[in-house]
C-alpha positions in Angstrom: 115.4 116.2 67.8 116.6 116.0 71.2 115.8 112.7 73.3 113.1 112.8 76.1 114.1 111.8 79.9 113.9 108.3 80.7 110.8 109.3 83.1 109.0 110.5 79.9 109.8 107.5 77.7 108.8 104.9 80.8 105.2 107.0 81.1 102.4 104.4 80.3 99.3 106.5 81.8 95.8 104.4 81.7 95.2 102.8 78.6 91.2 102.9 79.2 91.7 106.5 78.2 92.7 106.1 75.0 89.9 103.5 73.9 87.6 106.2 75.2 88.9 108.7 73.1 88.4 106.1 70.1 85.2 105.1 71.1 84.4 108.8 71.0 85.6 109.2 67.3 83.4 106.5 66.5 80.5 108.4 67.8 81.4 111.5 66.1 81.6 109.5 62.6 78.0 108.2 63.4 78.3 104.8 65.2 76.2 104.0 68.0 78.7 103.0 70.7 77.6 101.6 74.3 80.2 102.1 76.8 81.4 99.9 79.2 84.9 100.7 79.0 85.5 103.2 81.6 84.5 103.2 85.5 82.5 106.3 85.5 78.8 105.9 87.5 76.1 107.7 85.0 74.2 108.7 88.5 74.6 112.2 89.0 76.4 113.8 92.1 74.1 114.4 95.2 72.2 117.7 94.7 73.4 118.8 98.2 77.0 118.1 97.2 76.4 120.6 94.1 74.6 123.0 96.4 77.3 123.2 98.5 79.7 124.2 95.9 77.5 126.8 94.0 77.4 128.3 97.6 81.1 128.6 97.8 81.3 129.9 94.7 78.8 132.6 95.1 80.6 133.4 98.3 83.6 133.8 95.8 85.9 131.0 97.9 88.1 130.9 94.4 91.3 131.5 95.7 94.3 129.3 97.1 93.8 127.2 100.3 96.4 125.4 102.2 98.1 122.6 100.4 96.9 119.7 103.0 93.4 121.0 102.3 90.6 123.0 103.9 90.3 122.2 107.8 86.7 121.6 107.1 87.1 119.0 104.8 90.1 117.3 106.7 87.8 116.9 109.8 85.1 115.7 107.8 87.3 112.8 106.5 88.6 112.4 110.2 84.7 112.2 111.4 84.2 109.7 108.5 87.0 107.5 109.5 86.0 107.5 113.1 82.2 106.5 111.9 83.4 104.1 109.3 86.5 102.2 110.8 86.3 103.1 114.6 89.4 105.4 114.9 89.8 108.9 114.7 92.9 110.2 113.0 94.4 113.5 113.8 94.5 116.3 111.1 97.8 115.5 110.7 97.1 112.1 109.3 94.8 113.4 106.9 95.5 114.7 103.2 93.2 116.1 100.8 94.6 115.1 97.1 93.3 113.7 94.0 92.8 109.8 94.8 94.8 108.7 91.5 97.7 111.2 92.5 97.9 109.5 96.1 99.0 106.2 94.4 102.1 108.0 92.9 102.6 110.5 95.9 102.6 107.4 98.5 105.3 105.4 96.3 107.4 108.3 95.9 107.5 109.3 99.4 108.3 105.6 100.8 110.2 103.8 98.1 113.4 104.5 96.2 114.1 103.9 92.3 115.2 100.2 92.5 113.4 99.1 95.1 110.1 96.8 95.1 106.5 97.5 95.3 104.2 94.5 95.4 100.7 95.0 93.7 97.6 92.9 92.2 97.6 91.8 88.8 95.1 92.2 87.1 95.1 95.2 89.2 94.3 99.2 88.5 97.0 100.1 85.7 98.0 103.3 87.9 100.1 101.0 90.1 102.2 99.8 87.5 102.5 103.1 85.5 104.0 104.8 88.7 106.0 101.9 89.5 107.5 102.1 86.0 108.1 105.8 85.4 109.7 106.1 88.9 112.4 103.7 87.9 111.0 101.2 91.0 110.8 97.6 90.8 107.5 96.1 89.8 106.4 92.7 91.7 103.1 91.7 90.4 100.8 89.0 92.5 98.5 87.3 90.4 95.0 87.2 91.6 93.6 84.2 90.8 90.1 83.3 89.1 89.9 80.0 91.4 90.3 82.1 94.5 87.6 84.7 92.8 90.5 87.1 92.5 91.3 87.7 95.9 94.6 88.8 96.8 96.1 85.9 98.7 98.5 86.7 101.9 100.7 83.7 101.0 101.0 84.5 97.6 102.6 87.8 98.8 104.9 86.4 101.6 106.9 84.4 99.1 107.7 87.6 97.0 108.9 89.6 100.1 112.5 90.6 99.6 115.0 93.2 101.5 114.2 95.3 98.5 110.6 95.5 99.4 109.1 99.0 100.6 105.3 98.8 99.7 102.6 96.4 99.6 99.5 97.6 97.7 96.2 96.0 98.2 92.5 96.7 96.5 89.5 95.7 97.7 86.8 95.6 96.6 89.0 95.6 93.7 89.2 97.1 90.1 88.8 95.3 87.9 87.5 92.2 88.9 85.2 93.3 91.9 86.8 90.7 94.2 86.1 91.6 98.0 89.1 90.4 100.3 88.0 88.3 103.7 88.7 89.6 106.8 91.4 87.1 107.3 92.8 87.8 104.3 92.9 91.4 104.9 94.5 91.2 108.4 97.1 88.7 106.8 98.5 91.6 104.6 98.6 93.7 107.6 100.4 91.1 109.6 103.3 90.7 106.8 103.5 94.6 106.6 103.8 94.5 110.4 106.2 91.8 110.8 108.6 92.9 108.2 108.2 96.6 108.6 106.7 97.4 105.2 104.5 100.1 104.0 100.9 99.1 103.1 98.8 101.2 100.6 94.9 100.2 101.4 93.0 101.3 98.0 89.6 101.3 99.5 87.9 103.7 96.7 85.0 101.0 96.6 84.6 100.4 100.4 80.9 101.3 100.3 80.0 99.3 96.9 79.7 96.0 98.4 77.2 93.3 97.8 75.9 91.2 101.2 79.4 91.4 102.6 81.3 93.9 105.0 84.2 95.9 104.2 87.3 95.1 106.3 90.3 97.6 106.2 93.8 96.9 106.8 93.9 100.2 109.0 92.5 98.3 111.8 96.0 97.3 112.8 97.6 100.5 113.4 95.0 103.0 112.9 97.3 104.7 110.0 100.0 105.8 112.7 102.7 103.4 111.7 102.8 102.0 108.1 99.3 101.8 106.6 98.1 104.7 104.5 94.0 104.4 103.5 93.6 105.6 99.9 89.8 107.0 99.6 87.9 108.7 96.9 84.8 110.4 96.5 84.6 109.8 92.7 82.8 106.4 92.8 80.7 106.3 95.9 79.2 109.7 95.6 79.5 109.7 91.5 81.9 112.4 91.8 84.6 111.4 89.2 84.9 114.8 87.9 85.3 116.6 91.1 88.8 114.9 91.0 88.6 114.6 94.9 90.2 112.0 97.2 92.1 111.6 100.4 94.7 110.2 102.2 95.2 109.0 105.7 98.4 107.5 107.1 101.1 108.1 109.4 101.8 111.9 110.0 105.4 111.9 108.7 104.1 110.3 105.2 101.5 112.2 105.1 103.4 115.6 105.5 105.9 114.5 102.6 102.9 113.8 100.5 101.5 117.2 101.2 104.9 119.0 99.9 104.8 117.0 97.0 100.9 118.0 96.2 101.9 121.5 97.1 104.9 121.6 94.5 102.8 119.8 92.0 99.2 121.3 92.2 99.6 124.2 94.7 96.1 123.1 96.2 92.4 121.9 95.6 90.0 124.6 94.7 88.2 125.2 97.8 84.6 125.1 96.2 85.5 121.6 95.2 86.5 120.7 98.7 83.5 122.3 100.4 81.1 119.8 97.9 83.3 117.1 99.3 82.7 118.0 103.0 79.1 118.0 102.1 79.4 114.5 100.6 80.7 112.9 103.6 78.8 114.7 106.1 75.3 114.7 104.3 72.7 112.2 104.1 74.0 108.9 103.3 70.4 107.1 102.4 70.7 107.4 98.8 73.8 105.0 98.9 71.2 102.1 99.8 69.1 102.5 96.8 72.3 103.1 94.5 73.5 99.4 95.6 70.3 97.9 95.0 70.5 99.4 91.4 73.8 98.4 90.7 73.2 94.9 92.2 70.5 94.4 90.0 72.5 95.3 86.8 75.7 92.9 88.0 72.8 90.1 88.4 71.4 90.7 85.0 74.8 91.0 83.2 76.5 87.9 85.5 73.8 85.8 84.5 73.7 86.5 81.0 77.1 86.3 80.7 77.3 82.8 82.0 74.6 81.8 79.5 76.3 82.8 76.6 78.8 79.9 75.0 82.5 80.5 75.2 82.1 83.0 78.1 82.4 82.4 82.0 82.3 85.0 84.9 82.9 85.0 88.4 80.3 86.8 90.5 81.8 89.9 91.8 80.8 90.7 95.4 81.9 94.7 95.3 82.6 97.7 93.1 80.8 97.5 89.7 82.8 95.6 87.2 82.4 92.3 85.6 85.8 90.4 84.8 84.6 87.5 82.3 87.2 84.8 80.9 87.1 84.8 77.3 89.7 82.1 76.6 87.4 79.8 75.1 86.5 81.8 72.2 90.1 81.4 70.8 90.8 85.0 70.9 92.9 86.9 73.2 91.7 89.9 75.2 92.8 92.6 72.6 91.5 90.6 69.7 88.3 90.0 71.4 87.7 93.7 72.5 89.0 95.2 69.1 86.6 92.7 67.1 83.7 93.4 69.4 83.8 97.2 69.1 84.2 97.2 65.4 81.4 94.8 64.7 78.8 95.3 67.5 79.9 99.1 68.8 80.1 97.6 72.4 83.1 99.2 74.0 84.6 97.3 76.8 88.2 96.9 77.9 90.7 94.1 77.3 92.0 92.6 80.5 95.4 93.5 79.4 94.8 97.0 80.6 95.0 95.5 83.9 98.2 93.4 83.8 100.0 90.5 82.4 97.6 88.1 84.2 94.4 89.8 82.4 95.2 88.5 79.1 92.2 86.0 79.1 89.7 88.4 80.5 87.7 91.4 79.6 86.6 94.1 81.8 82.9 95.5 81.8 81.8 98.6 83.9 78.2 98.1 84.7 77.7 101.2 86.5 77.7 103.4 83.1 74.8 101.2 81.7 71.1 100.6 82.6 69.1 97.3 82.8 68.4 97.9 79.1 71.6 98.6 77.5 72.9 95.4 79.5 70.3 93.5 77.7 71.1 95.0 74.6 74.7 94.4 75.0 74.3 90.8 76.2 72.1 90.1 72.7 74.7 91.8 70.7 77.8 89.6 72.4 75.6 86.3 71.9 75.2 86.9 68.1 79.0 88.0 68.0 79.9 84.7 69.5 77.8 82.5 67.3 79.7 84.2 64.1 83.2 83.5 65.6 
């Protein structure tokens, strides 16, 4: 059989989807599975968003659009940025794109094979997957538990070389829930400016923060020179199945990213985009109640985990993930996750899904479980630990 390309051989994907498929197979075989593995909120998409998409379909808006995104949604993104970030980007700075693809498109537009990308570890697995298959050089920065998993500008500065072309930061962070301080984010922006390096700021969870404020690296250059904001409607608006996000960045970068989208996807469906417009411009009051619900789940889960011998967990300040340390159980993350799923039906992710430095941790998504499910899971984990 003929060999596949090097690109194909280097594809890694997102390992959590493989575990989800396995859990679904177990469910079909009759096992009860409690899902904590996928970062997919169980909340419904807002009704006004669904209605906007329905109206678009009723009006037969089912044809091609411009590859950069419909003007109405790009204007809505610009208005959203002005309201939440304090500056209004030009339409030429805005691309409508599936959020996951933004990571790939930015990397391919500003980094050559053989050049370096700095990113957090543990971190979202698409970072490394994109770097790997594109033949770029990964430079992981360990986000340390003693610093509540916040990415440290000093650690980044030590890793800068003449081959560094892109720094990726993520706050609030997946998988740890860490929220970087204003000083830390500003430090990253300063490094980017001083060394003339592009900065991709993954802000997918920017509205999901408990008792703190979100600060964006875009404050430095208003996305005109080197900063690119990655935004998504999946997490904040519970629209994961809509596959809708956006990028805001320097016009020359956004233009090239638009050509990549045009080459690969052509465009996004207009009815999906009009749903996104309704999300950004519509009533945002539901978020207050949603954050309250997520905080209740977080507090119950973290307190419960820290009361189980052999496990400890830093209190996450944002997103909807817990990233407990299970080193004292004597099992590594892969062994722990496999054994827990097999014996209790609780499906969570080993920290190794998120990089080398996640080997002593596991990740639980509490947006996909209500309080009753969390209590049941804590009891199952407690009994599981007694048998270890």
